[in-house]
N, C-alpha and C positions, 0 to 999 in steps of 0.2 A: 496609538496604534498606527502602524505603517500603512501608507496608501496601498490599496490592493491593485497591483498591475502585474503584468507578466514578469518583469524584471524582479520586483520584490517577491513575488511568489516563488521564484526559482532561488533567489539569493538569500532571502531573509530566513532566519530561524523561525520555526513555527511558533515558538513562545513569544517572539517579538511581534509576529503578525497578529496574534490573538490577544496581545496586551498582557501577557503573563510572564514577562521576562524576569520578574523579581521573585519567582518561585524558588524555593530551595532545591538543591540538586537532587535530593532523594525523590521529591515529588515529581520533578522533571523526568527522572529516570523511570519512575513508575508510569507516567503518562506516555513516554516514548515506547515502552513495552506494549502498552495497550494500543497505541497507534500502529505499531509494527504488526501486532496480531490482527488488527482490523484490515490493514493493507494486504497482509498475507491471505486472509480469508477472501478478500475481493479478487485477488489474483487467482486463487483456486477456482473461484466461480467463473472467472473469465476463461481459464483454461478449459473448464468443463463445457462452456458455451462453444468453444472452438472445436471440440471433439464430437464425433458421431456417437450415437447411443452405444454401439458395441465397443467403441474405444473408451468410453467413460468407465465401463466396468473394469477394464484393464488398468486404467489410470487410478481408479480407487484402490485396486489391489496393490499397486505400486506404492501409493501413499500409506496404506496400512502396513506394508513391509518396512517403510521408512528408509529404504536404500537410496540415498541421494544420487549415487552414480547411475542407477537404473532409471530413476525419475528424469534426470537430465538427459540421458541417452534417449529415452522415449520422447521427450519433448523435442529434442533435436530431430529425431526421425520424423516427427509430425510438423516440422518447421515452425515450432512455437518458441519464440524468443522470450524466455523467462525474465531476463534482465530488463528488456524493453517493457514488458507488462508491469514489472515492479516499479519502474520509473513512472510510467503512465499513471498507474493507480496511486502512487505516492503523491504525485502532483495534483491529481483530481481530488484526493482526500484532503490534502493540505488546503486547496482552494475552498472546498466545502466547509472545512473547519473555520478558515479565516472569514468567509462570507457569513457564516452563522454567528460568529462572535461579533463581527462588524454590525450586523443587523440587531443583535441583542443590545449593543451599546447605543444604538440610535434612539 
C-alpha cells in the first residue's frame, strides 16, 4: 500500500492507495460508480448546508426536475462552486477510504 501523504492522496489511483490495484476492471468500474454516488451524495448535503431553509425547498425542486442547466444557474446565483465541492469531497472521501484500509491492514 502506498504511503498516505498529500502527494500520494492526490496523485495515486484509489485502488493503489487501498491495496486493490489487482482487481479486474469490471470490479473497479463497479466500485468507481459506488464511490461517485457516495461523493455526489456528500456534495448534495454540502450544498444543502450552504443554503437557507427557504432556498433548500427550491434546490430540492430543481433536483427533482433534473434540469442541469437550471441547477448550475441556481448554484452560480448562490455563489456555490460545484466543481470545487466535488473536488473537496472526492479528496476527503479518498483520504477516508485510504485511512480505513490502512488501519484494517495494521
